N, C-alpha and C positions, 0 to 999 in steps of 0.2 A: 769736439765732444769731451766731456770731463769724466774722469773715473771717480768712483766712490772711494772712500778711505780703504776699504777692504780690497777693492780691485787694484788700487794703487800699491798697496803692500805686496800683492801677488805680482804685479807688474815689475816692481823693484827686484824681486827674486828672479823673474824671467829675464830681465835685462842683464842681471849679473851672470846668469847661467847661459845666456844666449839661445839655448834650446833645451827642452827638458820634457821628460815624461811626467805624468801626474805624481807618481811616487817620488820622483826627485824634487818636485815642487813642494810637496807636503813635508818631506824630510828637511827641507831648508827652513821651514817655519820654526820659530822657537816654541817651547812648551808653553801652554798646552796646544798641541797641533790641531788644526781644524779637521773636521770630518771630510772624507772623500767627496761626499755629496755637496758640501759647501764649496770646495775648490772646483768641482765640476760645474756648479751653478755660476760661480764667478767667471770661469773660463768661457762658458757659453755666452754670458752677458758681454764679456770683453771681445769675444769673436763677433757678436752682433754689432758692436760698436767699431769694428775693424781695427782693434788694437792688437789682436793675436790671430794666428791661424795654426793649423797643424798638418802634419803628414801622418797618414794612417799606415801602421805596420801591423797587419793582422788585426788583432783586437785592441792594440795599443795605439795611442796617439802621442806624437812628439810635437809639443807646442813650441812656437817661436814668436817673437814680437814682430809686428808690422810697423810699429812706430818707434823711432829712435828716442832714447831717453833725452837727449839734448833738444830735440824738436818739441817733445812734450813739455819739458821744463821751460823752454823759451815761451811757448804759448801760455803756460800757466803764469809766468812772471809778467808777460804783457797784459794778461787779463787782470792780474792783481794791480798793476800800475793804473790801468784804465778804470777799474771799479773803485779803488780805494784812494787813489791819488790824482783824480781828475785828469787822467791820461798825461800826467806830468812826471817825467823821469826825475826832474830836479826836486820835486816834492818828495818822491820816493827816496832819493839819495839823502836829502836833508833828514827825513825821518830815520832812515837806516843809520846814519852816522850819529844822530843824537840819541837814539833809543837803544843802541847796542853798546856794549863795553869794549869798543875797539881800542887796541893799544896804539901808541904813537907810531910804532913800526907798521901796524896794519893800515892806519890812515895814510902813511907815506906810500905804502904799496898801492893803495887805491888811487892816490894822486898820480903815481907813476903809470898805472894802467890807463887812466883817463888822459894824461898827457900824451902817451904813446898812441892812443886812439885818435886824438886830435891831430897829431903829427901825420898819421897815415891817411887822413881824409882829404 
């Protein structure tokens, strides 16, 4: 399941904090900060999507992520490659290296990563 942009922004904060009360989440936003009701709505939707859960402490809820950032990112990247590059990692790599301003050192680092991956398979 995918997060909306607003949910993803909140999830980034929660991944960084690992667990947080709503006040901590709102405090982590840049100005202008969202309303409590906005964050509460986002958290409810994210809980319905099984991205977050909470522990109840009296009237307060401490939220925590159920999905690891690396797992979410991996799934999003795989979806991007599937939907925009005909499920071809090679097409994605070609686009990425041609359309970004990578330095020679960055390209060499990418080559090193790929060579290492090939060697370990």
